[in-house]
DRENTOR-248070 format. One record per atom (N, C-alpha, C, O): atom name; x, y, z. Coordinates in steps of 0.001 Angstrom, whole numbers. Layout:
DRENTOR-248070
+------+---------+---------+---------+
: atom :       u :       v :       w :
+------+---------+---------+---------+
:   CA :       X :       Y :       Z :
...
+------+---------+---------+---------+
end
This chain:
DRENTOR-248070
+------+---------+---------+---------+
: atom :       u :       v :       w :
+------+---------+---------+---------+
:    N :  -52667 :  -70040 :  -17042 :
:   CA :  -52659 :  -68655 :  -17451 :
:    C :  -53254 :  -68641 :  -18899 :
:    O :  -52998 :  -69485 :  -19759 :
:    N :  -54142 :  -67487 :  -19056 :
:   CA :  -54641 :  -67185 :  -20358 :
:    C :  -53626 :  -66545 :  -21263 :
:    O :  -52813 :  -65724 :  -20839 :
:    N :  -53685 :  -66921 :  -22477 :
:   CA :  -52869 :  -66281 :  -23531 :
:    C :  -53694 :  -65708 :  -24710 :
:    O :  -54657 :  -66293 :  -25204 :
:    N :  -53227 :  -64521 :  -25105 :
:   CA :  -53966 :  -63968 :  -26265 :
:    C :  -53655 :  -64749 :  -27435 :
:    O :  -52544 :  -65276 :  -27495 :
:    N :  -54576 :  -64915 :  -28483 :
:   CA :  -54127 :  -65508 :  -29676 :
:    C :  -53066 :  -64647 :  -30453 :
:    O :  -53152 :  -63419 :  -30461 :
:    N :  -52162 :  -65257 :  -31042 :
:   CA :  -51221 :  -64544 :  -31855 :
:    C :  -51893 :  -63815 :  -33051 :
:    O :  -52873 :  -64273 :  -33640 :
:    N :  -51339 :  -62748 :  -33332 :
:   CA :  -51927 :  -61936 :  -34577 :
:    C :  -51210 :  -62494 :  -35799 :
:    O :  -50028 :  -62836 :  -35767 :
:    N :  -52007 :  -62571 :  -36909 :
:   CA :  -51425 :  -62859 :  -38115 :
:    C :  -50660 :  -61680 :  -38762 :
:    O :  -50823 :  -60522 :  -38377 :
:    N :  -49796 :  -62031 :  -39788 :
:   CA :  -49116 :  -60878 :  -40427 :
:    C :  -50060 :  -59780 :  -40950 :
:    O :  -49739 :  -58595 :  -40865 :
:    N :  -51241 :  -60184 :  -41499 :
:   CA :  -52143 :  -59169 :  -41966 :
:    C :  -52677 :  -58265 :  -40904 :
:    O :  -52836 :  -57065 :  -41128 :
:    N :  -52954 :  -58806 :  -39768 :
:   CA :  -53461 :  -58146 :  -38657 :
:    C :  -52386 :  -57095 :  -38032 :
:    O :  -52679 :  -55953 :  -37678 :
:    N :  -51243 :  -57611 :  -37968 :
:   CA :  -50124 :  -56772 :  -37490 :
:    C :  -49794 :  -55701 :  -38508 :
:    O :  -49477 :  -54583 :  -38102 :
:    N :  -49849 :  -55973 :  -39829 :
:   CA :  -49649 :  -54867 :  -40721 :
:    C :  -50723 :  -53828 :  -40653 :
:    O :  -50429 :  -52639 :  -40776 :
:    N :  -52021 :  -54242 :  -40452 :
:   CA :  -53055 :  -53292 :  -40443 :
:    C :  -53045 :  -52374 :  -39218 :
:    O :  -53384 :  -51193 :  -39283 :
:    N :  -52626 :  -52997 :  -38067 :
:   CA :  -52479 :  -52309 :  -36839 :
:    C :  -51289 :  -51210 :  -36965 :
:    O :  -51457 :  -50052 :  -36580 :
:    N :  -50150 :  -51639 :  -37500 :
:   CA :  -49090 :  -50748 :  -37701 :
:    C :  -49562 :  -49680 :  -38639 :
:    O :  -49363 :  -48508 :  -38319 :
:    N :  -50151 :  -49958 :  -39737 :
:   CA :  -50655 :  -48827 :  -40697 :
:    C :  -51429 :  -47872 :  -40029 :
:    O :  -51320 :  -46670 :  -40269 :
:    N :  -52280 :  -48383 :  -39126 :
:   CA :  -53278 :  -47439 :  -38470 :
:    C :  -52462 :  -46589 :  -37444 :
:    O :  -52755 :  -45398 :  -37343 :
:    N :  -51526 :  -47074 :  -36725 :
:   CA :  -50696 :  -46336 :  -35895 :
:    C :  -49868 :  -45260 :  -36627 :
:    O :  -49772 :  -44089 :  -36259 :
:    N :  -49270 :  -45820 :  -37736 :
:   CA :  -48459 :  -44811 :  -38476 :
:    C :  -49313 :  -43660 :  -39006 :
:    O :  -48818 :  -42535 :  -39086 :
:    N :  -50550 :  -43891 :  -39363 :
:   CA :  -51473 :  -42882 :  -39831 :
:    C :  -51795 :  -41899 :  -38700 :
:    O :  -51816 :  -40684 :  -38898 :
:    N :  -52048 :  -42465 :  -37496 :
:   CA :  -52301 :  -41475 :  -36401 :
:    C :  -51038 :  -40750 :  -36108 :
:    O :  -51166 :  -39552 :  -35856 :
:    N :  -49764 :  -41287 :  -36095 :
:   CA :  -48591 :  -40517 :  -35888 :
:    C :  -48486 :  -39396 :  -36950 :
:    O :  -48181 :  -38249 :  -36625 :
:    N :  -48771 :  -39788 :  -38340 :
:   CA :  -48596 :  -38784 :  -39392 :
:    C :  -49614 :  -37598 :  -39064 :
:    O :  -49264 :  -36438 :  -39285 :
:    N :  -50818 :  -37874 :  -38560 :
:   CA :  -51728 :  -36762 :  -38307 :
:    C :  -51172 :  -35941 :  -37234 :
:    O :  -51291 :  -34720 :  -37335 :
:    N :  -50628 :  -36405 :  -36301 :
:   CA :  -50073 :  -35594 :  -35076 :
:    C :  -48925 :  -34698 :  -35626 :
:    O :  -48843 :  -33520 :  -35278 :
:    N :  -48018 :  -35280 :  -36506 :
:   CA :  -46934 :  -34458 :  -37057 :
:    C :  -47409 :  -33444 :  -38075 :
:    O :  -46839 :  -32355 :  -38148 :
:    N :  -48340 :  -33722 :  -38799 :
:   CA :  -48902 :  -32900 :  -39905 :
:    C :  -49662 :  -31710 :  -39352 :
:    O :  -49707 :  -30667 :  -40004 :
:    N :  -50260 :  -31825 :  -38174 :
:   CA :  -51186 :  -30798 :  -37603 :
:    C :  -50655 :  -30522 :  -36119 :
:    O :  -51265 :  -30907 :  -35121 :
:    N :  -49490 :  -29836 :  -36086 :
:   CA :  -48924 :  -29462 :  -34805 :
:    C :  -49718 :  -28543 :  -34064 :
:    O :  -49674 :  -28625 :  -32837 :
:    N :  -50457 :  -27658 :  -34618 :
:   CA :  -51237 :  -26648 :  -33793 :
:    C :  -52663 :  -27077 :  -33504 :
:    O :  -53401 :  -26324 :  -32869 :
:    N :  -53091 :  -28284 :  -33955 :
:   CA :  -54379 :  -28857 :  -33558 :
:    C :  -54416 :  -29328 :  -32296 :
:    O :  -53466 :  -29993 :  -31882 :
:    N :  -55458 :  -29073 :  -31534 :
:   CA :  -55665 :  -29676 :  -30076 :
:    C :  -56172 :  -31031 :  -30256 :
:    O :  -57073 :  -31296 :  -31052 :
:    N :  -55538 :  -31965 :  -29448 :
:   CA :  -55995 :  -33363 :  -29487 :
:    C :  -56114 :  -33649 :  -27977 :
:    O :  -55485 :  -32988 :  -27152 :
:    N :  -56949 :  -34662 :  -27644 :
:   CA :  -57000 :  -35144 :  -26331 :
:    C :  -57060 :  -36674 :  -26375 :
:    O :  -57692 :  -37266 :  -27250 :
:    N :  -56347 :  -37324 :  -25356 :
:   CA :  -56141 :  -38757 :  -25352 :
:    C :  -56474 :  -39310 :  -23962 :
:    O :  -56342 :  -38616 :  -22954 :
:    N :  -56866 :  -40450 :  -23937 :
:   CA :  -56950 :  -41330 :  -22649 :
:    C :  -55851 :  -42243 :  -22656 :
:    O :  -55731 :  -43050 :  -23579 :
:    N :  -55002 :  -42186 :  -21668 :
:   CA :  -53813 :  -43174 :  -21558 :
:    C :  -54081 :  -44172 :  -20423 :
:    O :  -54531 :  -43759 :  -19355 :
:    N :  -53833 :  -45398 :  -20610 :
:   CA :  -54023 :  -46325 :  -19679 :
:    C :  -52804 :  -46214 :  -18671 :
:    O :  -51633 :  -46190 :  -19052 :
:    N :  -53164 :  -46154 :  -17473 :
:   CA :  -51994 :  -46068 :  -16385 :
:    C :  -50882 :  -47042 :  -16563 :
:    O :  -49690 :  -46760 :  -16435 :
:    N :  -51371 :  -48226 :  -16871 :
:   CA :  -50382 :  -49416 :  -16887 :
:    C :  -49267 :  -49122 :  -18070 :
:    O :  -48178 :  -49695 :  -18097 :
:    N :  -49668 :  -48215 :  -18976 :
:   CA :  -48582 :  -47873 :  -20066 :
:    C :  -47388 :  -47217 :  -19357 :
:    O :  -46250 :  -47353 :  -19806 :
:    N :  -47632 :  -46549 :  -18314 :
:   CA :  -46562 :  -45824 :  -17574 :
:    C :  -45964 :  -46728 :  -16514 :
:    O :  -44823 :  -46479 :  -16126 :
:    N :  -46628 :  -47745 :  -16016 :
:   CA :  -46108 :  -48505 :  -14797 :
:    C :  -45438 :  -49747 :  -15382 :
:    O :  -44690 :  -50405 :  -14659 :
:    N :  -45650 :  -50092 :  -16596 :
:   CA :  -45131 :  -51546 :  -17045 :
:    C :  -43539 :  -51541 :  -17184 :
:    O :  -42913 :  -52598 :  -17109 :
:    N :  -42945 :  -50390 :  -17376 :
:   CA :  -41432 :  -50252 :  -17399 :
:    C :  -40799 :  -51120 :  -18510 :
:    O :  -39705 :  -51665 :  -18362 :
:    N :  -41501 :  -51212 :  -19561 :
:   CA :  -40845 :  -51974 :  -20709 :
:    C :  -39620 :  -51254 :  -21120 :
:    O :  -39663 :  -50041 :  -21324 :
:    N :  -38514 :  -51949 :  -21255 :
:   CA :  -37200 :  -51364 :  -21601 :
:    C :  -36418 :  -50747 :  -20520 :
:    O :  -35327 :  -50229 :  -20759 :
:    N :  -36961 :  -50780 :  -19266 :
:   CA :  -36265 :  -50239 :  -18132 :
:    C :  -36463 :  -48707 :  -17892 :
:    O :  -37127 :  -48014 :  -18663 :
:    N :  -35901 :  -48268 :  -16876 :
:   CA :  -36092 :  -46900 :  -16406 :
:    C :  -35806 :  -45810 :  -17448 :
:    O :  -36591 :  -44871 :  -17582 :
:    N :  -34702 :  -45921 :  -18184 :
:   CA :  -34413 :  -44965 :  -19218 :
:    C :  -35460 :  -44918 :  -20314 :
:    O :  -35789 :  -43817 :  -20757 :
:    N :  -36019 :  -46049 :  -20794 :
:   CA :  -37066 :  -46067 :  -21726 :
:    C :  -38282 :  -45487 :  -21175 :
:    O :  -38971 :  -44738 :  -21867 :
:    N :  -38595 :  -45783 :  -19969 :
:   CA :  -39913 :  -45251 :  -19376 :
:    C :  -39759 :  -43756 :  -19240 :
:    O :  -40722 :  -43037 :  -19504 :
:    N :  -38554 :  -43216 :  -18825 :
:   CA :  -38401 :  -41652 :  -18700 :
:    C :  -38619 :  -41087 :  -20099 :
:    O :  -39275 :  -40051 :  -20210 :
:    N :  -38112 :  -41697 :  -21185 :
:   CA :  -38283 :  -41296 :  -22438 :
:    C :  -39709 :  -41211 :  -22868 :
:    O :  -40193 :  -40237 :  -23446 :
:    N :  -40349 :  -42306 :  -22545 :
:   CA :  -41783 :  -42314 :  -22967 :
:    C :  -42699 :  -41219 :  -22168 :
:    O :  -43613 :  -40634 :  -22748 :
:    N :  -42421 :  -41015 :  -20947 :
:   CA :  -43028 :  -39877 :  -20168 :
:    C :  -42736 :  -38559 :  -20777 :
:    O :  -43624 :  -37716 :  -20906 :
:    N :  -41439 :  -38348 :  -21179 :
:   CA :  -41040 :  -37120 :  -21748 :
:    C :  -41767 :  -36944 :  -23002 :
:    O :  -42254 :  -35843 :  -23260 :
:    N :  -41893 :  -37991 :  -23852 :
:   CA :  -42397 :  -37935 :  -25191 :
:    C :  -44061 :  -37651 :  -25018 :
:    O :  -44660 :  -36909 :  -25796 :
:    N :  -44640 :  -38259 :  -24031 :
:   CA :  -46067 :  -37982 :  -23770 :
:    C :  -46268 :  -36559 :  -23344 :
:    O :  -47245 :  -35964 :  -23798 :
:    N :  -45424 :  -35926 :  -22494 :
:   CA :  -45494 :  -34773 :  -21843 :
:    C :  -45312 :  -33647 :  -22801 :
:    O :  -45821 :  -32553 :  -22557 :
:    N :  -44642 :  -33849 :  -23833 :
:   CA :  -44342 :  -32685 :  -24825 :
:    C :  -45409 :  -32439 :  -25846 :
:    O :  -45273 :  -31543 :  -26678 :
+------+---------+---------+---------+
end
């Protein structure tokens, strides 16, 4: 089985900071139209179980 290389602390921090910035933009500009492409597997992987998946779908749909 192939495994992805582990990310270093700096890479994880940089990715987290980028994600936090995207979230901030969405919160700060609620009336701005955005479009996104979501990978189907995001909804099918069921990370955290059925309840978490339902929450994810509700979050995406709102």
